[in-house]
Phi, psi and omega in degrees: 000343177283351180066050186298331179298314178296320179297315182295333180264006186286340184095346177263123184293334183204077185296144177271327184243149172228135179252121186245127171281125184237127173278112185296346178278350179262101184297328180294321180293318177297318179297320179299315179297319180293321179297326179279355182075026183291147178258129178282118179259090187301327182293346179256004176294149178223161173247121181239121180051040177081000180248133179276132174244128179267151175252123178242134181250129176261130173254110182284352180099176185302332180274001179071192183298321183296314179295323179295317178296318179298319180297322178296315179299316179299317180297316182294333178272356180074025181261155177293152180301137177298330176293327179295328180281328186263006179092190184289120179296321181295323177296321178295318179299316181294325178297318180293319177302319180296319180294323176298315179297330183260020186304327181259016182241088188305318184294332176286318180294325182298330181259012179292144174294345177275348186287147176224147178123170183270308183276163178298321180296319179296319182294317178298312182294327178297317179293315181298318180293322177300316180291320177298314180298317180297321179296329178286329188260339192280349187246153180271197187256357181288164180300320180295318179296319179296322178293317177303317180296314180299317180296315180299312181296314181293321184283328184240312191275334180237022187286121173233016179210186183286163175297325179297320178293321178298318179299317178297315181298329181268004180059042179240149171292162180301316181295316180295321179298309183292328176297315180287328178296317177297316181295319179294318178296321177297320181296315179294319179298316179296318180301313182289319184290327187247340180262326185220057184297337182254011184305000000 
């Protein structure tokens, strides 16, 4: 019922949100949406051939669909949540966001919890390589995903100028650039926090 074929072909490797068309006359469909904790977005409802279709949005949480599915499996097996074992997921996400912002600040990266190695140089390079690898893996193949990746790489990993210059180089308005930069950073943070927490 989650429409996994469509999700797998969406171009997003691990979507956080799902938008579901729900016929309000079908009590089973409404119950399904409620069980998933979906939010009814009335402004996206439509009338087709005289029948109203509601739009309900599911938020799978910071770890996206994969983390939500994993949590269901753990619950059904009677196991403790993987997030409970690995600490606060939100704290991990914020740590990764901070490392992206500090990509060009070696002394900050050297003391990062993501750092590995003995010398400061080894620790800095370990964090940078981890972020580069995540940027390569965290995005899908759709045009939107490719744009998110380009903005993330240009804004943080290859930045040698201001964000305003990066927005100009990418032919984006300032608002559109920063919106995508935030989304890209969130995607990399989620990828590292939930796909490779022990990397």
